[in-house]
C-alpha positions as a Markdown table, in Angstrom:
| # | Residue | x | y | z |
|---|---|---|---|---|
| 1 | Met | 6.1 | -44.0 | -6.7 |
| 2 | Lys | 3.1 | -46.2 | -7.3 |
| 3 | Met | 0.5 | -46.9 | -4.7 |
| 4 | Lys | 1.4 | -50.6 | -4.8 |
| 5 | Thr | 5.0 | -49.8 | -3.8 |
| 6 | Ile | 4.0 | -47.4 | -1.0 |
| 7 | Leu | 1.5 | -49.7 | 0.8 |
| 8 | Pro | 4.0 | -52.5 | 1.7 |
| 9 | Leu | 6.4 | -49.9 | 3.0 |
| 10 | Leu | 3.8 | -48.3 | 5.2 |
| 11 | Gly | 2.9 | -51.7 | 6.5 |
| 12 | Leu | 6.5 | -52.4 | 7.4 |
| 13 | Leu | 6.8 | -49.1 | 9.2 |
| 14 | Cys | 3.7 | -49.7 | 11.2 |
| 15 | Val | 4.7 | -53.3 | 12.2 |
| 16 | Gly | 8.2 | -52.1 | 13.1 |
| 17 | His | 6.6 | -49.4 | 15.4 |
| 18 | Phe | 4.4 | -51.9 | 17.2 |
| 19 | Leu | 7.2 | -54.4 | 17.6 |
| 20 | Thr | 9.5 | -51.8 | 19.0 |
| 21 | Arg | 6.8 | -50.8 | 21.6 |
| 22 | Glu | 6.1 | -54.4 | 22.6 |
| 23 | Ala | 9.8 | -55.2 | 22.9 |
| 24 | Ser | 10.5 | -52.3 | 25.2 |
| 25 | Gly | 7.3 | -52.7 | 27.2 |
| 26 | Ala | 6.9 | -49.0 | 27.7 |
| 27 | Glu | 5.4 | -46.0 | 26.1 |
| 28 | Pro | 7.9 | -43.8 | 24.3 |
| 29 | Lys | 9.1 | -40.9 | 26.5 |
| 30 | Arg | 7.6 | -37.5 | 25.8 |
| 31 | Pro | 9.5 | -34.4 | 26.6 |
| 32 | Ala | 8.5 | -32.5 | 29.7 |
| 33 | Pro | 6.0 | -29.8 | 29.0 |
| 34 | Leu | 7.1 | -26.2 | 29.1 |
| 35 | Pro | 5.8 | -24.1 | 32.0 |
| 36 | Val | 2.7 | -22.0 | 31.6 |
| 37 | Leu | 3.3 | -18.3 | 32.5 |
| 38 | Leu | 0.5 | -16.8 | 34.5 |
| 39 | Val | 0.8 | -13.0 | 34.6 |
| 40 | Ile | -0.8 | -11.1 | 37.5 |
| 41 | Val | -0.7 | -7.5 | 38.7 |
| 42 | Asn | 1.1 | -6.8 | 42.0 |
| 43 | Gln | -1.9 | -5.0 | 43.5 |
| 44 | Glu | -5.7 | -5.8 | 43.3 |
| 45 | Phe | -5.8 | -8.9 | 41.1 |
| 46 | His | -8.8 | -11.2 | 41.4 |
| 47 | Tyr | -7.7 | -14.1 | 43.5 |
| 48 | Gln | -10.3 | -16.6 | 42.5 |
| 49 | Glu | -9.5 | -16.2 | 38.8 |
| 50 | Tyr | -5.8 | -16.7 | 39.5 |
| 51 | Ala | -6.5 | -19.8 | 41.7 |
| 52 | Asn | -8.9 | -21.4 | 39.3 |
| 53 | Ala | -6.5 | -21.1 | 36.4 |
| 54 | Arg | -3.5 | -22.3 | 38.4 |
| 55 | Leu | -5.4 | -25.3 | 39.8 |
| 56 | Ser | -6.7 | -26.3 | 36.3 |
| 57 | Leu | -3.2 | -26.1 | 34.8 |
| 58 | Glu | -1.6 | -28.1 | 37.6 |
| 59 | Ala | -4.4 | -30.7 | 37.4 |
| 60 | Ala | -3.4 | -31.1 | 33.8 |
| 61 | Arg | 0.2 | -31.7 | 35.0 |
| 62 | Leu | 1.5 | -28.5 | 33.5 |
| 63 | Pro | 4.2 | -26.6 | 35.4 |
| 64 | Val | 3.1 | -23.1 | 36.3 |
| 65 | Lys | 5.2 | -20.0 | 36.8 |
| 66 | Val | 3.8 | -16.7 | 37.9 |
| 67 | Ala | 5.1 | -13.3 | 36.7 |
| 68 | Ala | 4.3 | -9.8 | 37.7 |
| 69 | Ala | 5.8 | -6.3 | 37.2 |
| 70 | Thr | 8.0 | -7.0 | 40.2 |
| 71 | Thr | 8.8 | -10.1 | 42.4 |
| 72 | Ala | 7.4 | -8.3 | 45.4 |
| 73 | Arg | 4.4 | -10.1 | 47.0 |
| 74 | Ala | 1.2 | -9.5 | 44.9 |
| 75 | Ile | -1.8 | -8.7 | 47.0 |
| 76 | Pro | -5.3 | -9.4 | 45.6 |
| 77 | Ser | -8.4 | -7.2 | 46.0 |
| 78 | Pro | -10.3 | -7.9 | 49.2 |
| 79 | Asn | -13.0 | -10.5 | 49.1 |
| 80 | Thr | -12.1 | -12.1 | 45.8 |
| 81 | Gly | -12.0 | -15.7 | 47.0 |
| 82 | Gln | -8.7 | -15.9 | 48.9 |
| 83 | Pro | -8.4 | -18.5 | 51.6 |
| 84 | Ala | -9.8 | -17.6 | 55.0 |
| 85 | Asn | -7.5 | -15.9 | 57.5 |
| 86 | Thr | -5.0 | -14.9 | 54.8 |
| 87 | Asp | -4.6 | -11.9 | 52.5 |
| 88 | Gly | -4.2 | -14.3 | 49.5 |
| 89 | Gly | -0.8 | -12.8 | 48.6 |
| 90 | Val | 1.2 | -14.5 | 45.8 |
| 91 | Leu | 4.9 | -14.4 | 45.4 |
| 92 | Pro | 5.7 | -14.2 | 41.7 |
| 93 | Asn | 8.5 | -16.5 | 40.4 |
| 94 | Leu | 9.9 | -13.8 | 38.1 |
| 95 | Pro | 9.5 | -10.3 | 37.0 |
| 96 | Leu | 7.6 | -9.9 | 33.8 |
| 97 | Ser | 10.7 | -8.2 | 32.2 |
| 98 | Ser | 12.5 | -11.6 | 32.5 |
| 99 | Ala | 9.8 | -13.7 | 30.9 |
| 100 | Arg | 10.9 | -15.3 | 27.5 |
| 101 | Ala | 8.7 | -17.1 | 25.1 |
């Protein structure tokens, strides 16, 4: 195809796209993002690293799932940034053996 033929077609496609958006009055729907899998160990993980990563992902509106070797409550190392008056334990959503990419 020659360039003279392609340019009007591209123009029509662009105009059609903008007309469709204006007519509907809304942005096109995007699929929901897939969850991000955070993997931690069941004993002696660094709580502040876990919490910072999780908060950043959630602030970006990404769903977060936590996996560990087992679904037993994971306990961080002492004094690694867990909230006051708690042990900072995290309950994993799934065992690592069940995680699928």
